[in-house]
C-alpha positions, -999 to 999 in steps of 0.1 A, spaced: 0 -1 0 13 34 -10 16 61 17 0 94 9 24 123 9 12 157 23 15 183 -5 -4 210 13 1 230 46 -20 251 67 -6 284 78 10 270 110 25 242 92 37 264 63 53 288 89 71 260 106 83 246 73 96 280 59 109 291 94 88 322 100 61 330 125 25 322 119 16 359 117 44 366 92 30 338 71 -5 353 72 9 387 62 28 373 34 -3 357 21 -24 387 27 -1 409 7 1 384 -21 37 378 -18 33 342 -14 12 318 -34 -18 303 -15 -55 291 -18 -84 290 3 -105 260 10 -135 272 30 -121 293 58 -87 276 57 -56 292 40 -34 264 24 0 265 9 13 239 -16 47 225 -5 61 231 -41 51 267 -41 68 272 -8 99 257 -21 99 279 -52 91 311 -30 120 302 -7 144 297 -37 133 331 -53 137 348 -20 172 337 -14 182 365 -37 159 391 -22 162 412 10 132 420 31 128 447 56 101 447 83 84 480 84 54 480 109 55 442 109 49 439 71 76 425 47 89 447 19 108 429 -8 135 443 -30 160 428 -55 188 452 -43 216 440 -23 212 467 3 181 489 11 178 517 34 149 522 58 144 556 43 139 541 8 111 519 23 92 548 39 
């Protein structure tokens, strides 16, 4: 009998997998910075999309401004550029 592999995560599982807080994961989803979908009232994340997002994010910096992530492709960004 074949074992079923989990291909989707809820927000808590996705946050743990990526290594961020639950609230950061929800903020990323709310801002449309990470691919997700809804099933009823649940927010779900595909493992493959999380892997792709992490790979793309390796070359990006982010600055937390009021708790919301801001992404840039620059090597360095000053806080004044974000505000």
